[in-house]
C-alpha atoms as one frame of an Amber mdcrd trajectory, in Angstrom:
protein
   0.000   0.000   0.000   2.721   2.459   1.018   4.839   1.443  -1.982   1.936
   2.168  -4.336   1.463   5.620  -2.780   5.163   6.424  -3.288   4.904   5.261
  -6.889   1.894   7.522  -7.510   3.726  10.480  -5.977   6.722   9.782  -8.212
   4.512   9.666 -11.300   2.833  12.940 -10.310   6.211  14.606  -9.752   7.478
  13.451 -13.157   4.314  14.674 -14.855   4.575  18.052 -13.104   8.235  18.391
 -14.112   7.497  17.485 -17.736   4.607  19.960 -17.868   6.683  22.823 -16.463
   9.589  22.034 -18.758   7.331  22.008 -21.820   5.712  25.260 -20.718   9.132
  26.922 -20.536   9.925  25.667 -24.072  13.611  26.411 -23.535  16.189  23.733
 -22.870  18.462  23.755 -19.848  21.512  24.572 -21.956  19.752  27.637 -23.354
  19.015  28.823 -19.820  22.710  28.472 -18.975  23.579  30.449 -22.117  21.208
  33.261 -21.082  22.674  33.362 -17.569  26.238  33.535 -18.937  25.399  36.395
 -21.253  23.584  38.332 -18.518  26.680  38.072 -16.350  28.761  39.354 -19.275
  26.520  42.437 -19.358  24.513  41.708 -22.500  21.063  43.275 -22.904  18.135
  40.861 -23.230  17.342  41.941 -26.804  20.905  41.114 -27.853  20.682  37.698
 -26.177  17.349  37.040 -27.887  18.610  38.094 -31.328  21.761  35.978 -30.970
  19.759  32.923 -29.952  17.376  33.348 -32.896  20.325  33.682 -35.291  21.965
  30.548 -33.878  18.730  28.519 -34.005  16.064  30.051 -36.291  13.501  27.341
 -35.520  13.759  27.935 -31.776  10.466  28.549 -29.981  12.036  31.205 -27.789
  10.321  34.558 -27.341  11.754  37.800 -26.038   9.537  37.826 -22.958  10.921
  34.428 -21.868  14.486  35.700 -22.274  13.635  38.704 -20.090  12.118  36.479
 -17.401  14.991  33.997 -17.427  17.581  36.790 -17.358  16.381  37.733 -13.867
  17.360  34.268 -12.637  13.723  33.315 -12.292  13.839  29.991 -14.086  13.874
  26.485 -12.719  15.823  23.794 -14.511  15.395  20.252 -13.268  18.326  17.884
 -12.621  16.990  15.458 -15.223  17.490  18.059 -17.985  21.257  18.372 -17.541
  24.217  16.291 -16.528  25.206  16.489 -12.873  28.145  18.837 -13.580  26.076
  21.129 -15.808  23.284  21.233 -13.219  25.761  22.294 -10.511  27.078  24.941
 -12.915  23.489  26.119 -13.540  22.868  26.480  -9.793  26.060  28.506  -9.402
  25.162  30.746 -12.355  21.658  31.284 -11.002  23.055  32.513  -7.680  25.466
  34.805  -9.526  22.621  36.240 -11.608  20.614  36.976  -8.448  23.648  38.713
  -6.917  24.280  40.611 -10.143  20.763  42.030 -10.143  20.781  42.872  -6.431
  24.080  44.758  -6.828  22.653  46.554  -9.850  19.641  47.649  -7.776  21.921
  48.933  -5.007  23.874  50.974  -7.567  20.642  52.471  -8.899  19.586  53.440
  -5.392  22.988  54.991  -4.757  22.839  57.000  -7.996  19.395  58.388  -7.274
  18.951  61.224  -4.824  15.493  61.661  -3.391  14.612  65.278  -2.740  12.147
  66.609  -0.174   9.314  66.991  -2.700   9.505  63.246  -3.510  11.024  63.675
  -6.977  13.938  61.572  -8.036  16.951  63.188  -9.663  20.143  61.772 -11.002
């Protein structure tokens, strides 16, 4: 009985993973590519255009590139080799740090005056 319940949970987890992966429509390696380019300082439109040029039949859209470039993308261990998955996790952390540092710089550059207007 307990074994059957575990089996059902495993099947549900696999189905959920497959559904989310298909919804993303971007492979794990493409996510790694986007993360690398973000850390190099590329703009999302440049990343998108480069990816389309490299693979014209790709189902990628600009909005997905923008979302992934924030680090907000989950890749499952089954999509990549163990080494590449570890690399993905490291890149994801770096992308989060990159964006948080960028936000801090923006806050530093902006001076808020007494009448609530922001000047640079």
